[in-house]
matplotlib code that plots the C-alpha trace (Angstrom):
import matplotlib.pyplot as plt

x = [158.9, 161.3, 163.1, 163.3, 164.9, 167.5, 168.3, 168.8, 171.1, 173.2, 173.5, 174.6, 177.2, 178.4, 178.6, 180.7, 183.0, 183.5, 184.1, 187.9, 188.3, 186.6, 188.8, 191.9, 190.8, 190.1, 193.5, 195.3, 193.4, 194.3, 198.0, 198.0, 196.5, 199.0, 201.8, 200.5, 200.2, 204.0, 204.9, 205.6, 202.9, 205.3, 206.5, 202.9, 201.8, 204.9, 204.1, 200.4, 201.6, 204.0, 201.3, 198.8, 201.4, 202.4, 198.8, 198.1, 201.3, 200.3, 196.8, 198.2, 200.5, 197.6, 195.4, 198.3, 198.8, 195.1, 194.9, 195.9, 195.9, 193.3, 195.1, 196.3, 198.1, 198.0, 201.1, 203.2, 204.1, 201.6, 199.5, 199.7, 196.0, 196.1, 193.1, 191.0, 191.9, 190.9, 187.4, 187.0, 187.9, 185.7, 182.4, 183.0, 182.7, 184.4, 186.3, 187.4, 190.5, 193.4, 192.8, 195.7, 195.6, 197.3, 196.1, 195.7, 192.3, 191.3, 188.2, 187.2, 185.1, 184.0, 185.7, 183.2, 183.2, 182.7, 179.7, 178.1, 178.4, 176.2, 179.0, 180.4, 183.7, 186.2, 186.2, 189.4, 191.0, 192.3, 194.7, 195.6, 199.0, 199.8, 202.6, 204.1, 207.7, 207.1, 204.2, 205.9, 206.9, 203.2, 203.9, 205.9, 202.8, 200.9, 203.6, 203.8, 200.2, 200.1, 199.1, 200.0, 201.2, 199.9, 202.5, 200.7, 202.6, 201.3, 201.9, 201.0, 203.7, 206.0, 209.3, 209.7, 208.9, 210.7, 213.7, 211.6, 209.2, 212.0, 213.7, 210.5, 209.9, 213.5, 213.0, 209.9, 211.5, 214.5, 212.5, 212.8, 209.0, 208.4, 211.3, 211.0, 207.2, 207.6, 204.8, 203.7, 204.0, 202.0, 203.3, 200.1, 200.5, 197.6, 195.8, 196.3, 193.1, 195.1, 196.5, 200.0, 200.3, 203.3, 202.9, 203.5, 206.4, 208.1, 207.6, 208.8, 212.1, 212.7, 212.2, 214.5, 217.2, 216.7, 216.8, 219.9, 221.6, 220.4, 221.7, 225.1, 225.2, 224.0, 226.3, 229.2, 228.0, 229.4, 227.1, 226.6, 224.9, 222.6, 219.0, 217.8, 217.5, 218.3, 220.0, 218.4, 219.3, 222.2, 225.8, 227.4, 224.0, 221.6, 218.6, 215.2, 212.1, 212.3, 215.3, 213.3, 212.7, 209.0, 206.8, 206.7, 204.2, 203.1, 199.6, 197.6, 194.6, 192.5, 190.9, 188.8, 187.2, 186.9, 189.4, 190.7, 190.2, 193.9, 194.2, 191.2, 192.6, 195.9, 194.1, 192.0, 195.1, 196.7, 193.8, 192.1, 191.9]
y = [-26.6, -24.1, -26.9, -29.0, -26.1, -25.7, -29.3, -29.2, -26.2, -28.0, -31.0, -28.8, -27.2, -30.6, -31.7, -28.7, -29.3, -33.0, -32.2, -31.4, -34.7, -36.6, -35.0, -35.8, -39.4, -39.9, -38.4, -40.8, -43.8, -42.8, -42.4, -45.8, -47.5, -46.0, -47.0, -50.6, -50.7, -49.9, -52.9, -56.1, -58.7, -61.2, -58.7, -57.6, -61.2, -61.9, -58.8, -60.0, -63.5, -62.1, -59.9, -62.9, -65.2, -62.6, -62.0, -65.7, -66.1, -63.3, -64.8, -68.2, -66.8, -65.0, -68.1, -70.2, -67.8, -67.8, -71.6, -71.8, -75.2, -75.9, -78.9, -78.7, -81.7, -82.9, -84.8, -85.6, -88.6, -91.4, -90.7, -86.9, -86.6, -85.9, -88.0, -86.7, -83.2, -84.3, -85.3, -82.2, -80.0, -82.0, -82.1, -81.2, -84.8, -86.0, -89.3, -90.6, -92.6, -93.2, -93.5, -94.9, -94.3, -96.8, -95.0, -91.3, -89.8, -87.2, -85.2, -82.0, -80.0, -76.7, -76.0, -76.9, -73.5, -71.9, -74.2, -72.9, -69.3, -68.0, -67.1, -68.6, -70.4, -72.0, -75.9, -77.3, -80.6, -81.9, -84.9, -86.7, -88.5, -91.5, -90.8, -94.2, -94.1, -96.9, -94.9, -91.5, -91.8, -91.2, -87.6, -87.1, -88.0, -85.0, -82.4, -81.1, -79.9, -78.7, -75.1, -75.6, -78.2, -78.6, -80.5, -81.9, -82.4, -84.1, -81.4, -83.8, -86.4, -83.9, -84.5, -88.2, -87.6, -84.3, -85.7, -87.9, -85.1, -82.6, -85.0, -85.5, -81.8, -81.2, -83.6, -81.7, -78.3, -79.3, -80.9, -79.1, -79.3, -77.3, -74.8, -73.9, -73.3, -71.7, -73.8, -72.4, -74.8, -74.6, -76.5, -77.4, -78.2, -80.5, -81.7, -78.4, -79.0, -81.1, -79.4, -81.0, -80.1, -78.1, -74.6, -73.7, -71.4, -74.3, -76.7, -74.2, -73.5, -77.2, -78.1, -75.3, -76.7, -80.2, -79.0, -77.0, -80.2, -82.1, -79.4, -79.7, -83.5, -83.8, -81.1, -83.3, -86.2, -86.3, -84.8, -88.2, -89.5, -86.6, -87.2, -83.6, -81.2, -78.0, -77.0, -75.0, -71.8, -69.4, -70.6, -69.8, -68.9, -70.9, -72.1, -70.5, -71.1, -67.5, -68.4, -70.8, -69.8, -70.7, -69.3, -71.4, -70.6, -72.3, -72.6, -74.6, -76.9, -79.6, -82.0, -83.6, -80.3, -78.7, -75.9, -75.7, -72.0, -71.3, -74.3, -73.2, -69.7, -71.0, -73.3, -70.3, -68.2, -70.9, -71.5, -68.1, -66.6]
z = [80.1, 81.6, 83.5, 80.3, 78.4, 81.2, 81.1, 77.3, 77.7, 80.2, 77.9, 75.1, 77.3, 78.4, 74.8, 73.8, 76.8, 75.8, 72.1, 72.5, 74.4, 71.7, 69.0, 71.1, 71.6, 67.9, 67.1, 69.5, 68.1, 64.6, 65.5, 67.3, 64.3, 62.0, 64.4, 64.5, 60.7, 60.5, 62.8, 60.9, 61.6, 63.1, 65.7, 66.5, 67.0, 69.2, 71.4, 71.8, 72.7, 75.3, 76.8, 77.0, 78.6, 81.1, 82.1, 82.5, 84.6, 86.9, 87.3, 88.0, 90.7, 92.4, 92.3, 93.7, 96.6, 97.4, 97.4, 101.0, 102.7, 105.4, 106.9, 110.5, 112.1, 115.7, 116.7, 119.8, 122.0, 122.6, 125.7, 125.4, 124.7, 120.9, 120.1, 123.0, 121.7, 118.2, 119.2, 121.3, 118.4, 116.0, 117.9, 121.6, 122.7, 125.8, 125.8, 129.2, 129.6, 127.3, 123.6, 121.6, 117.9, 115.5, 112.4, 111.7, 112.5, 110.0, 109.5, 107.6, 110.1, 111.2, 114.6, 117.4, 118.9, 115.5, 114.8, 118.0, 116.8, 114.1, 111.7, 108.6, 109.2, 106.8, 107.1, 108.6, 107.8, 111.1, 111.1, 114.3, 113.6, 115.9, 118.3, 118.5, 117.2, 114.6, 113.1, 112.9, 109.3, 108.5, 109.6, 106.4, 104.3, 105.7, 106.3, 102.7, 102.8, 106.5, 107.2, 110.9, 113.4, 117.0, 119.0, 122.0, 125.3, 128.4, 131.0, 133.8, 133.0, 131.3, 133.1, 132.5, 128.8, 128.3, 126.4, 124.0, 123.4, 122.7, 120.4, 118.4, 118.2, 117.2, 114.3, 113.2, 113.4, 111.3, 108.4, 105.1, 104.5, 107.7, 107.5, 103.9, 104.1, 107.5, 108.9, 112.3, 115.3, 118.5, 121.5, 123.2, 126.9, 127.4, 130.6, 132.4, 134.3, 136.8, 139.9, 139.4, 135.7, 134.8, 133.4, 129.8, 130.8, 132.6, 129.7, 127.2, 129.1, 129.7, 126.1, 124.9, 127.2, 125.9, 122.3, 123.0, 124.2, 121.2, 118.9, 120.4, 120.3, 116.8, 115.4, 116.6, 114.4, 110.8, 108.2, 106.6, 109.7, 110.3, 109.0, 109.7, 106.9, 108.8, 112.0, 114.7, 116.6, 116.5, 116.9, 120.3, 121.7, 123.9, 122.0, 122.2, 120.1, 118.9, 116.9, 114.7, 111.1, 111.5, 114.3, 117.5, 120.2, 123.4, 124.8, 127.4, 126.9, 128.4, 126.0, 128.8, 130.0, 126.6, 127.3, 123.8, 122.9, 122.4, 120.1, 118.1, 117.8, 116.5, 114.0, 112.8, 112.3, 110.2, 107.8, 107.7, 104.1]

ax = plt.figure().add_subplot(projection="3d")
ax.plot(x, y, z, "-o")
ax.set_aspect("equal")
plt.show()
């Protein structure tokens, strides 16, 4: 009984402490009601409408920002190993020999390495775009919704294809849909399991030199003849990928042996919430 009495006393003390706050709140509410009654109904309704519209607009912006794309594109010259890489990412399967795609391969998957780990991973929409020059316009169909681009290079047969690969990459890096959205690009030096494969550092430097030459030659063409949306690099400076408005990184992989960890990490960084 003594404990109950103490509890009652504490409640009474708390009530007396809250009483001034209650009176102040009632006074504020009364003043607010009086103020609102003085406002003409038209102005009051207009203010409420503005408040509601502003709230809905802010919510829409937040929802739009959170609706991040989960599409990552694989592209590059024919024979670079894109499709082998696609299957390796999809399910870890190994495809021997050359696989030439004439239509885009696409699949919404959980990255193979993530599926082997007991953790929840966001599904990724992987699109393997054919590398044949006549089929490259299909690239433009997917670019507007791309969260990242994996540009696959054959590091074994790199030198004979360096100019063509650099030209293709130049076209991608100067597209408005890539530059404005700052879509990250990974230059994936594939087939690095071979002894005679070139290193990613060598490939990066050679492609930078080729793109620097392309930049100079294309800037000499009249504006009416240039199909690219943006120019690359800094005037009067040698081109490097660090000058691009979007992030460009270089990694190594082997679709045949399953060494695709760096590619998976790049994809995860592109689509993570």
